[in-house]
C-alpha positions in Angstrom: -0.2 0.4 0.2 2.3 1.9 0.6 4.5 1.5 -2.2 0.9 2.1 -4.6 1.1 5.5 -2.8 5.1 6.1 -3.4 4.6 5.7 -6.8 1.2 7.9 -6.7 3.2 10.7 -5.5 5.8 10.2 -8.4 4.0 10.1 -10.2 2.1 13.2 -9.3 5.3 14.9 -9.1 6.4 14.6 -12.6 3.0 15.1 -14.0 3.6 18.5 -13.0 6.7 19.0 -13.4 6.5 18.8 -17.0 3.9 19.9 -17.2 5.7 23.3 -15.9 8.1 22.7 -18.3 5.9 22.7 -20.9 4.2 25.9 -19.9 7.5 27.4 -19.9 8.8 25.9 -23.1 5.3 26.9 -24.4 5.4 30.2 -23.2 9.5 31.2 -24.4 8.3 29.9 -27.8 5.3 32.1 -27.8 8.1 35.2 -27.3 10.6 34.6 -29.0 7.7 34.5 -32.2 6.5 37.4 -31.0 9.9 38.5 -31.6 9.5 37.7 -34.9 6.2 39.9 -35.4 7.7 42.6 -34.5 10.6 42.3 -36.8 8.7 41.9 -39.8 6.4 44.9 -38.1 9.4 47.3 -37.7 10.7 46.3 -41.0 6.9 47.0 -42.5 7.3 50.5 -41.1 10.9 50.8 -42.8 9.5 50.0 -46.2 6.6 52.7 -45.7 8.5 55.5 -44.1 10.6 54.8 -47.7 7.7 55.3 -49.8 6.3 58.5 -48.2 9.2 60.3 -48.2 10.5 60.0 -51.1 9.9 61.9 -54.1 8.4 61.0 -57.2 9.0 62.7 -60.5 11.3 63.6 -63.6 13.7 65.2 -61.7 17.7 64.6 -60.9 17.1 63.1 -56.5 13.3 61.7 -57.2 12.6 58.0 -58.0 10.6 57.5 -61.4 6.9 56.4 -60.8 7.4 52.5 -61.3 10.1 52.1 -58.8 7.0 52.8 -56.5 6.3 48.9 -57.5 9.5 48.2 -55.8 9.0 49.0 -52.3 4.6 47.7 -53.1 6.7 44.5 -53.6 8.2 44.6 -50.9 5.7 45.6 -48.2 3.8 42.9 -49.5 5.6 40.3 -48.9 6.2 41.3 -45.3 2.3 41.7 -44.7 1.3 38.3 -46.1 4.3 36.6 -44.0 2.7 38.5 -41.0 -0.5 37.4 -41.3 0.4 33.4 -42.1 1.7 33.5 -38.4 -1.2 35.5 -37.2 -2.7 32.8 -38.2 -0.5 29.9 -37.6 -0.2 28.8 -41.2 3.4 28.1 -40.8 4.7 25.8 -38.2 6.8 27.2 -35.4 9.3 25.8 -35.8 9.8 27.0 -39.4 9.5 30.7 -38.5 12.9 31.5 -37.6 14.1 30.9 -41.5 10.9 32.1 -43.2 11.5 35.6 -41.1 15.2 35.8 -42.4 15.1 35.3 -45.6 12.1 37.1 -45.9 13.4 40.0 -44.6 17.0 39.1 -46.4 14.7 39.2 -49.7 13.1 42.7 -49.0 16.8 44.8 -47.9 17.7 43.4 -51.4 14.6 45.0 -53.0 15.5 48.3 -50.6 18.4 48.8 -52.1 17.0 47.8 -55.7 14.7 50.7 -55.4 17.7 53.1 -54.2 19.5 52.0 -56.8 16.2 54.2 -59.6 17.0 57.1 -58.0 17.6 59.9 -60.5 21.6 60.6 -61.1 20.3 64.2 -63.8 17.4 65.3 -65.1 14.8 63.4 -67.2 13.3 65.7 -70.1 9.7 64.8 -71.0 8.6 66.1 -74.5 5.3 67.7 -74.6 2.4 69.8 -75.6 1.2 72.1 -73.8 -3.0 72.8 -74.0 -4.8 75.0 -72.5 -8.9 74.9 -71.9 -9.8 79.1 -71.4 -13.4 78.6 -72.1 -12.9 76.6 -69.0 -11.3 78.2 -66.6 -8.0 77.7 -68.3 -4.6 80.0 -68.5 -1.7 80.9 -67.9 -0.6 83.5 -66.0 3.4 84.8 -67.3 3.3 87.6 -64.0 3.0 91.5 -63.4 6.7 93.2 -65.6 6.0 96.5 -66.9 8.6 94.7 -69.7 5.6 92.9 -71.1 4.3 95.5 -71.7 5.8 98.9 -71.9 8.8 99.6 -74.8 10.6 102.6 -74.5 9.5 106.7 -75.3 5.7 106.8 -75.6 5.0 107.5 -79.5 8.1 105.7 -80.3 7.4 102.1 -79.2 8.0 98.9 -81.4 8.0 95.4 -80.3 7.8 92.2 -81.7 4.9 89.6 -80.8 5.1 85.5 -81.9 4.3 82.6 -80.9 2.8 78.8 -82.2 -0.9 78.2 -81.4 -4.0 75.3 -82.4 -6.3 76.4 -82.0 -9.3 73.8 -81.0 -12.2 76.5 -81.5 -12.9 80.0 -84.5 -16.4 80.7 -82.7 -16.9 83.7 -80.7 -14.2 86.2 -79.2 -11.8 85.3 -77.7 -7.9 86.4 -76.2 -5.2 84.4 -77.4 -1.9 86.5 -75.6 -2.9 89.9 -73.7 -1.6 92.7 -71.6 -5.0 94.6 -71.9 -6.9 96.0 -69.8 -10.3 98.1 -70.0 -10.9 99.8 -67.0 -14.9 100.7 -66.9 -14.7 103.0 -63.9 -12.0 105.4 -65.6 -14.0 105.9 -68.5 -13.2 103.2 -70.6 -9.0 103.8 -70.4 -8.3 101.6 -72.1 -4.1 99.8 -72.5 -1.4 97.6 -73.2 -2.0 95.4 -76.1 -3.7 91.9 -76.7 -4.1 89.6 -80.1 -7.5 88.0 -79.7 -9.4 86.6 -82.2 -13.3 88.1 -83.4 -15.9 86.6 -85.2 -12.9 84.3 -87.1 -10.7 87.7 -87.6 -7.3 88.1 -85.6 -6.7 90.9 -84.1 -4.1 93.0 -82.8 -5.4 95.2 -80.4 -4.4 98.4 -79.0 -5.0 100.6 -76.4 -4.8 104.2 -77.2 -5.4 106.2 -73.9 -9.3 106.8 -72.9 -12.1 105.4 -75.3 -10.1 105.0 -78.4 -9.0 100.5 -79.2 -6.4 100.8 -82.7 -7.8 96.8 -84.0 -6.3 95.6 -86.7 -7.4 91.8 -88.2 -6.5 89.7 -91.1 -9.7 86.8 -91.1 -8.3 83.3 -89.6 -9.5 79.3 -90.4 -6.7 77.8 -89.5 -8.5 75.3 -86.9 -7.4 72.0 -85.5 -3.5 73.2 -86.3 -0.4 74.7 -86.2 0.2 78.4 -86.9 2.9 80.8 -87.0 1.5 84.5 -85.7 3.8 87.7 -85.2 3.1 91.1 -84.4 5.7 93.7 -85.3 5.2 96.8 -83.9 6.8 100.5 -84.9 4.7 103.5 -84.1 8.0 105.4 -86.0 7.4 102.7 -89.0 7.7 98.6 -89.2 10.2 98.6 -91.8 10.4 102.8 -91.8 7.1 101.9 -94.3 4.5 104.4 -94.3 0.8 105.2 -95.9 -0.2 108.6 -97.1 2.7 109.7 -94.9 1.2 108.0 -91.7 3.8 105.2 -90.5 3.3 102.0 -91.1 2.5 100.8 -87.5 1.3 97.3 -88.1 2.1 94.0 -90.0 0.8 91.2 -89.1 2.1 87.4 -90.5 0.8 83.9 -90.8 3.2 81.5 -91.0 6.2 83.4 -92.0 3.8 86.1 -94.7 3.4 89.2 -94.1 -0.7 89.0 -94.4 -1.6 92.7 -93.3 -0.1 96.2 -93.3 -1.5 98.8 -90.6 -1.1 102.3 -90.4 -1.9 104.1 -87.4 -5.1 105.7 -87.8 -4.6 108.0 -84.7 -1.2 109.0 -85.3 0.3 111.6 -83.8 -2.2 112.8 -81.9 -2.2 109.2 -80.1 -0.2 106.9 -79.4 -0.5 103.2 -78.5 -0.9 103.6 -74.1 1.4 100.6 -72.5 0.3 99.0 -69.3 1.3 100.3 -66.4 -1.0 98.5 -64.0 -0.4 95.5 -61.8 -1.7 93.0 -63.8 -0.6 90.0 -65.2 -0.1 88.9 -68.8 -2.0 86.5 -69.4 -2.8 83.6 -72.6 -6.5 81.7 -73.9 -8.1 84.6 -70.6 -8.6 88.1 -71.0 -7.7 90.3 -67.2 -9.9 93.6 -66.2 -8.1 95.9 -64.6 -8.6 94.9 -60.9 -6.7 91.8 -62.3 -9.8 89.3 -62.6 -9.6 87.0 -64.7 -12.2 87.0 -67.9 -13.8 83.5 -68.4 -16.0 84.7 -71.2 -13.1 85.8 -73.0 -11.3 82.5 -72.9 -9.7 80.0 -75.7 -9.2 76.7 -76.0 -5.8 75.3 -77.4 -2.1 74.6 -78.2 0.6 77.7 -77.7 4.2 76.8 -77.6 7.1 79.2 -78.9 5.9 82.2 -77.3 8.2 85.2 -77.3 8.7 89.2 -76.9 10.7 91.3 -78.0 11.7 94.8 -77.6 12.4 95.7 -81.6 10.1 95.5 -84.3 11.6 92.4 -86.5 11.8 92.2 -90.7 10.9 89.6 -92.3 14.0 87.5 -92.5 14.2 87.8 -88.7 10.1 86.7 -88.8 11.2 83.7 -90.5 14.4 83.2 -88.8 12.3 82.5 -85.5 9.5 80.4 -87.1 12.1 78.0 -88.9 14.5 77.7 -85.8 13.0 78.3 -83.0 14.8 75.8 -80.4 17.6 78.5 -81.8 16.6 81.3 -79.4 19.2 80.7 -76.6 17.5 83.0 -73.9 20.3 85.3 -74.2 19.5 87.8 -77.3 19.7 91.7 -76.6 16.4 92.1 -77.7 14.6 89.5 -75.9 12.1 90.1 -73.6 10.8 86.7 -72.6 10.0 83.6 -74.4 8.8 79.8 -73.1 8.8 77.2 -75.3 5.9 74.7 -73.8 7.2 71.9 -75.6 8.7 69.7 -72.9 6.4 69.2 -69.6 7.1 71.9 -66.3 9.3 70.1 -63.9 6.9 72.8 -61.3 3.1 74.0 -63.5 3.3 77.2 -61.0 7.3 77.9 -61.9 8.1 77.3 -65.3 10.6 79.6 -65.8 11.5 81.6 -69.1 14.4 81.3 -71.1 15.8 84.1 -70.0 15.4 82.8 -66.4 14.2 86.5 -65.5 10.7 85.6 -65.1 8.1 82.9 -64.2 4.8 81.5 -65.3 2.4 79.4 -63.7 -0.6 77.4 -65.2 -4.1 78.0 -63.9 -7.3 75.9 -64.3 -8.4 73.4 -67.1 -5.2 72.6 -68.6 -2.8 69.4 -69.6 0.5 68.3 -70.9 -0.3 65.8 -73.7 3.4 63.8 -74.2 4.8 63.3 -77.0 6.1 59.8 -77.7 
């Protein structure tokens, strides 16, 4: 009897010991699994932080957009492993090896991602389309140099650009420094290239109440056309008509289509705009600086320049045929924007002279050229 009790006590003691050590092992295993889960979680955070803090774009020091896929793959592998551990879908004995192998693979993916960083700017050829009828416009900033070109009555300048219009109906502005201030008895200042009832016009503010608006029929729709307006109040190319200087010559695709003598010369002259309003394209601005959407145009523009000299025909053809040769260092070039490559910052597009910036607003898009 004593022997039976002794054996029973031994058995119970042994059971307690086994249970104790088993519980300890289970606890240790649980702690080890938790550590692996924590390690995986930390690696997920590392990948997530890298994805959120990296800059993606075409500039040097940025990453290509497609490089996000590398980090997404790494993050996906980690999340998948963590989920399987939580669901006990992996034998405990395999967890250390699976965790080590996965993290090693993720570290290699991170290295691959970092190797894709751009070492130079990427140039993406594109065309700029602006729908001024739907509120889009280009703001070139407010600078008197865009509108004022020397002594009153002797001003001379040239404006040229390529444009492709999607719509010719109505009355709309293509490029403008013009304002009409109703609060001051129609004080009209600045110039504006515009389309009115399928007539291309150059509008000149001539002080109070007056305008000079030479116009020529325009039928170029959905095709690129080069427009160049040459102004010289003393006579473009030295020419005159009935003793009155030819103030304007209008060129379309390098050909003179219109000459116009100043109707008000010499009593009234072109009035440059001294108001603090911006020059805009595909829309207009009033004297208070508000956008006139009702005068919005719909189309594309490229290679826009303003010169503080009156160009002759040879100059115009050279500018039209070789816009890429205009460096921005020309002494008579006021400003110029190419709009032939996608901008890095649509709110800060530096012109080719490096002196001015333009910004895009409202309805516009860059159309990449493949």
